Structures are given as structure tokens and as C-alpha cells.
C-alpha positions, 0 to 999 in steps of 0.5 A, spaced: 292 170 454 296 164 451 300 164 457 294 163 462 289 157 459 283 161 461 277 161 456 276 167 452 270 170 457 275 172 463 280 177 458 273 180 456 270 181 463 276 183 467 278 189 471 283 192 475 279 189 481 280 183 480 287 182 479 291 180 487 297 179 488 300 175 494 307 174 497 311 169 493 315 163 496 321 165 501 326 164 494 322 170 492 322 174 498 320 181 497 317 179 491 308 178 489 306 173 484 300 175 481 294 172 478 287 174 476 280 172 478 276 172 471 269 173 471 265 169 465 263 174 458 258 179 457 251 177 455 246 182 453 239 182 458 233 187 457 238 191 453 244 192 457 251 187 458 251 184 465 258 179 466 255 172 468 258 167 473 264 162 470 261 156 466 261 151 472 263 152 480 270 149 478 271 155 474 271 160 480 279 160 481 285 165 481 290 163 476 297 165 477 300 169 471 307 168 468 311 174 469 312 176 462 304 175 462 304 181 468 310 185 465 305 186 458 299 187 463 302 192 467 303 195 461 297 195 458 294 198 464 298 203 465 297 205 457 290 203 456 285 202 462 281 207 465 282 209 473 278 205 477 277 197 479 271 195 475 274 199 469 275 193 464 282 191 462 281 189 454 275 193 451 273 196 443 276 202 440 270 205 444 271 203 450 265 198 449 266 192 452 268 186 448 263 180 447 264 174 442 261 177 436 265 184 435 271 182 438 275 179 432 274 185 428 276 189 434 282 187 434 282 185 427 284 177 429 284 174 423 289 179 419 293 179 426 294 172 426 296 171 418 300 176 418 304 172 423 304 165 419 298 162 423 291 163 418 286 159 421 288 160 428 282 161 433 282 165 440 280 159 444 287 155 441 290 160 446 287 156 452 290 149 448 296 152 448 296 155 455 293 148 457 299 145 454 305 149 457 302 148 463 303 141 462 310 141 459 312 145 465 309 139 470 302 141 471 300 135 475 292 133 472 289 136 479 293 142 477 291 143 470 284 142 473 285 148 477 288 152 471 282 150 466 276 150 471 274 144 470 271 139 475 273 133 472 279 129 469 277 129 463 279 135 458 285 135 463 288 130 460 288 132 453 293 137 455 298 131 458 299 128 452 307 126 451 312 131 447 319 129 445 321 136 449 318 134 455 321 127 455 328 130 454 327 134 460 324 128 464 330 124 461 335 130 465 331 131 471 332 123 471 340 124 470 341 129 475 337 125 481 342 119 479 348 124 478 346 127 485 345 120 488 351 118 486 356 124 489 352 123 495 354 115 496 361 116 494 361 122 499 358 118 505 352 122 505 347 116 502 
């Protein structure tokens, strides 16, 4: 979740049939890049659970997953998910859908985050973490808007705060460009 930055309802309502793959670029010839198309969380209507649409039209999107997330998701699918394109990827102990109200208890969230030194860390904080990681990896405001499912720049700009690590990466990239230009100038390729 922290690598993707989607809203909490998306993983709770996702199914294998909503996972997609497409050919990667030329550098990754033969490999496929994964992505997921989520739904919003579950809501109870007339005694039955239904999955609703995303929060806004911008929430209807495909979000690419990093390889580390794909590996973990593949292991989870193989070990814990029933066959079928509409089986839920994440469920409670008895196979029931996870909802906002039962999620924390089902996954022992408070105990789990405290055990890794993150007491007070909320599930939604993973969304912030994922989008901060995307911004620090160089995502533009428009790219963050897409990953986050936002129609306006306001929320995306929150994640584009400067960090000293990213500042050093930018300086290193500038150094690389300067050195490349200097080498080309010396060899007459400028």
C-alpha cells in the first residue's frame, strides 16, 4: 500500500480480475509491468455489501505497481486468495470483506504498527507515504494527480515538499549533465 498510495477502499475491494499487465518499455523487453484498477470501499445497502465507485471521476484510473509490490502481491494471491476474477484479494479471517469498521481488528493494526515502532501510524498514512515516495522519485504534479486520483493540483502539491535527500539527488543529476556536456565538448560532439 505504501508503494502505491491509493485510498484505503481500493485494496479492500480489489479482485484479481482488476489486476492488469501491459508490455513494458524496450529496456524491459519480454517483461510485463503490472497495474491495478481499484474500486471504492464497500458499503452496506439493504443488508448486502456493495462496492461503490471511486470518490471522483479522477479516481477511475490504472496505477502501476513497483516490482517489490508485485512480488509481495503475487505471493499473497498464491497463498490467500480464492480462484476467480472477482475473489477479493484482502479479506478477514473468515473470508468476509474488510470494511473500515472491521479492518483494524482484522489485521491487528494498532498492535502491528506499535511492534515496528510506529505507534499512532494510521492506515491512511500509507497513502501519504506512497505519494511522498512518488514525488521524491521525480513524479510531476500531473503524475501525482493521476496516481492519487485527484482532479486538482491542491492535494498533489502537498507531496512535493522538498527533502534533503531529493535535493542531493537533483544536485547529482545536474552534476551528471554538466559532466556529460563537458565530455562531449572536449571530444567535439557538443
